[in-house]
Structure formats: structure tokens, C-alpha cells
C-alpha positions, -999 to +999 in steps of 0.1 A: -767+336+504-739+318+489-709+318+508-680+326+483-643+313+491-609+323+470-590+292+467-565+310+438-563+346+435-544+358+401-511+355+415-515+320+429-534+306+396-504+319+373-480+302+395-499+273+399-500+275+359-461+278+355-461+244+378-484+226+354-469+235+320-435+219+334-455+189+349-467+187+315-437+185+296-421+161+323-452+135+322-453+133+284-413+136+280-407+167+265-430+180+233-422+170+204-458+148+196-476+170+225-509+179+220-531+205+245-568+198+243-586+221+262-620+213+268-651+238+265-650+269+277-627+274+300-602+243+294-600+261+260-583+290+276-562+275+299-551+253+272-540+285+253-519+295+284-499+263+293-492+261+255-476+299+256-455+286+292-447+257+278-435+272+246-415+301+256-400+275+282-388+248+254-389+271+228-415+254+203-445+256+195-467+232+212-503+220+189-535+229+204-570+224+197-599+224+214-632+205+226-673+206+227-681+178+243-720+186+239-727+157+211-710+131+235-724+134+271-747+111+285-774+134+300-779+147+262-812+138+260-818+158+294-804+193+285-835+201+257-843+193+223-818+222+209-780+221+226-757+243+222-731+228+205-693+248+201-668+244+175-644+218+181-611+219+168-585+194+165-551+183+147-546+147+138-539+128+170-526+094+155-496+087+175-493+117+197-494+121+234-527+142+239-532+162+272-568+170+278-570+202+296-603+209+317-608+237+345-628+210+374-628+176+376-659+165+394-681+134+384-656+123+358-684+124+330-673+151+311-638+138+307-653+102+296-670+123+273-640+142+261-622+102+258-651+095+239-648+123+216-608+127+210-612+086+199-629+102+167-596+119+160-569+092+160-554+074+182-530+091+204-501+068+217-509+085+254-536+103+268-529+127+302-554+147+321-545+182+334-571+196+355-570+228+377-589+222+402-598+185+415-630+189+434-638+150+445-668+136+442-660+112+413-689+092+397-668+074+373-633+058+382-613+085+369-581+104+383-562+135+370-523+132+358-518+167+366-537+184+389-531+223+402-549+219+437-575+203+453-606+212+472-632+197+493-667+210+479-699+192+488-725+181+463-742+214+461-712+239+462-696+251+432-659+259+420-658+288+393-628+293+375-627+327+364-604+335+336-597+368+322-605+366+290-640+356+296-644+369+327-625+401+335-598+390+363-585+357+370-595+333+402-607+303+414-636+305+438-654+282+462-691+291+465-710+274+490-746+276+488-752+279+524-728+296+552-719+279+581-748+296+601-774+283+580-762+248+580-761+243+616-798+251+615 
């Protein structure tokens, strides 16, 4: 039976996003050419929340878009003959500061696919990576610029990001596939 540990509850998640929004503005040196790009699925909701926080603090209207990386995955042939492809909606990225927003950074393969897809929409001046959770376990040399928090997770574990827009509540949970007693056997 999986063992669940809460890494962030709804209040901690809110505080973490507020800090990340501030860090985005600082790292981007303002909001004039800022574009937040959420990676489908939960990265889109996180990007929308970060946009609201930044707009409220800075009094502007930050551009936001969303990416579906399905057709850019390096394992496309293994996910079946008819992959479900979601919507990609991006403004022109030429000369902008793009912040790719994702929920969990693990192997780095999703980020690589997101970078490839962004390149098809223009040449940003700069790209930053913003993730809510960095769980380690990289297979590619990719590192986030802005990290909400880190979690140590074994390869078989999951980090579940729950957002009220999709899941009815906000939380981040570490799901271990075997409890401590089972792991000792």
C-alpha cells in the first residue's frame, strides 16, 4: 500500500507560489517582456496563478501561454499509436523573457521537449525554468532557475501536485510505493 506524505498543504503552497512570483520578477528584471508558459497539465494552472500574483504585485498584465509537449516527447513511439494531444497556445516569443512553468522536475525530458517546442514559436531573448518541486533524478543536464521546494524521492516514488482547479484541493504529496516496514523486508 502506498505511503503518502504531505510536502506542502494549501497554505504552504500559496506562500511558495507568492515567493516564486517575486523571484520570477527579480530574475526577469521586471515584467515588460515577460511571458509565462505553463506545461500541460498542472504547469498551466501554476502559470495562471503566478500570473495573477505578478499582475497584482506589479500592476501589469503579464502574457501567459500553454504548451502541450506530447508531439515533442522523445518516447512518443512508446505511448501508443494515437497519443492524446492537448492545446498549445503561445504568443510570439521573439525577444521575450520566457519562463517555462512546470509542476515537478524529475528526469528533465519534459523540459527538453518544452524547449524544443518553444523554439518553434520564435527566439526568446532568454528562457528561465520555474518548477514547484525539484525531486532530483535527472537523466539530462537540466536545472531549474526558480524552485518552490525540493523533495527526495526514490525512482519508484511519485510526487503528486494537486491543484483545486483540477483536483478540488491544493497540496503536494510524496507517494512512496512501499512503506518503511515493507522496504525493510
